[in-house]
C-alpha positions in Angstrom: 1.1 23.0 -5.7 4.0 20.5 -5.7 7.5 22.0 -5.5 9.6 20.8 -8.5 12.2 19.0 -6.5 9.4 16.8 -4.9 7.3 16.3 -8.1 8.4 12.7 -8.7 7.3 11.5 -5.2 3.7 10.8 -6.1 4.6 8.6 -9.0 7.3 6.9 -6.9 4.8 6.3 -4.1 2.3 4.8 -6.6 5.0 2.6 -8.0 5.9 1.3 -4.5 2.2 0.6 -3.8 1.8 -1.2 -7.0 5.0 -3.2 -6.5 3.8 -4.1 -3.0 0.5 -5.4 -4.5 2.3 -7.4 -7.1 4.5 -9.0 -4.4 1.5 -9.7 -2.2 -0.3 -11.4 -5.1 2.8 -13.4 -6.1 3.4 -14.4 -2.5 -0.1 -15.6 -2.1 0.1 -17.7 -5.3 3.4 -19.1 -4.2 2.2 -20.3 -0.7 -0.9 -21.8 -2.3 1.6 -23.9 -4.4 3.6 -24.9 -1.4 6.6 -22.8 -2.3 7.4 -21.6 1.2 10.9 -20.1 0.6 9.7 -18.1 -2.4 6.6 -17.0 -0.5 8.9 -15.8 2.3 11.0 -13.7 -0.1 8.0 -12.1 -1.7 6.4 -11.2 1.6 9.6 -9.8 3.2 10.0 -7.8 -0.1 6.4 -6.6 0.2 7.1 -5.4 3.8 10.3 -3.6 2.7 8.5 -2.0 -0.3 5.6 -0.9 1.9 8.0 0.5 4.5 9.9 2.4 1.8 6.6 3.7 0.6 5.6 4.9 4.1 8.9 6.7 4.5 8.6 8.4 1.1 5.0 9.3 1.7 5.6 10.9 5.1 8.7 12.8 3.7 6.7 14.1 0.8 3.8 15.3 2.8 6.1 16.8 5.5 7.8 18.9 2.7 4.8 19.7 0.5 1.8 19.3 2.7 -1.6 18.1 1.6 -2.7 18.0 -2.1 -6.2 19.2 -2.7 -8.4 16.9 -4.9 -9.8 19.0 -7.7 -12.3 16.5 -9.2 -16.0 17.6 -9.3 -19.4 15.9 -9.4 -19.4 12.1 -9.0 -15.6 11.9 -8.7 -15.6 13.7 -5.3 -17.6 11.1 -3.3 -15.9 8.3 -5.1 -12.4 9.7 -4.4 -13.1 10.5 -0.7 -14.7 7.1 -0.1 -11.6 5.4 -1.5 -9.3 7.8 0.3 -11.0 7.4 3.7 -11.1 3.6 3.5 -7.5 3.5 2.2 -6.1 5.7 5.1 -8.1 3.9 7.8 -7.0 0.5 6.6 -3.5 1.7 6.1 -3.3 2.6 9.8 -4.7 -0.8 10.8 -2.4 -2.8 8.4 0.9 -1.6 9.9 0.6 -3.7 13.2 -1.2 -6.5 11.4 1.6 -6.8 8.8 4.3 -6.7 11.6 2.5 -9.4 13.6 1.9 -11.6 10.6 5.5 -11.3 9.4 6.8 -12.0 12.9 4.7 -15.1 13.3 5.8 -16.4 9.9 9.5 -15.8 10.6 9.2 -17.5 14.0 7.7 -20.6 12.3 4.4 -20.1 14.3 2.6 -21.2 11.2 -0.9 -21.8 12.6 -0.9 -18.4 14.2 0.6 -16.9 11.1 -2.2 -18.4 8.9 -4.9 -17.2 11.3 -3.9 -13.6 11.1 -2.7 -13.7 7.5 -6.3 -14.6 6.5 -7.1 -11.0 7.6 -3.9 -9.2 6.8 -3.5 -10.2 3.2 -6.8 -8.9 1.8 -6.6 -5.7 3.8 -3.0 -5.1 2.8 -3.9 -5.8 -0.9 -6.8 -3.4 -0.7 -4.5 -0.7 0.8 -1.9 -1.2 -1.9 -4.3 -1.2 -4.8 -6.3 1.8 -3.6 -3.1 3.7 -3.0 -2.5 3.4 -6.8 -6.1 4.4 -7.5 -5.8 7.5 -5.2 -2.6 8.5 -7.1 -4.4 8.2 -10.5 -7.4 10.2 -9.3 -5.3 12.9 -7.7 -2.4 13.3 -10.1 -3.5 11.9 -13.5 -7.3 11.9 -14.0 -8.0 15.2 -12.1 -4.6 16.9 -12.0 -3.7 20.4 -10.7 -2.2 21.7 -13.9 
């Protein structure tokens, strides 16, 4: 059960994940249009949003612990498949995002593009599935 003073964290975390996804998509569109400065702002904002999410997520789970998924039937394998892929790729994306950002900020554009080709879709997947996990855990199959 979520303690009342921390009850807003799951929605905050989902909002931060969704915001990160929107920034990633916008940044991708901007770079495709050659708008480098705007792309840079979006991607730095996506990193900041994701870092804020990670801090809030860790704080919440440190204070509250794990939240049990209560869905039954078909929802359980769907949820756990999404959750396991989300968590695994979330761990992988942290160093990838840092390296990608670092290469972009250092104007090492060929190397930036080479790794961004992998970083962007994985990061987008992590951001979107984070929102899906929130809906499955707190909205579609809630605890109360």
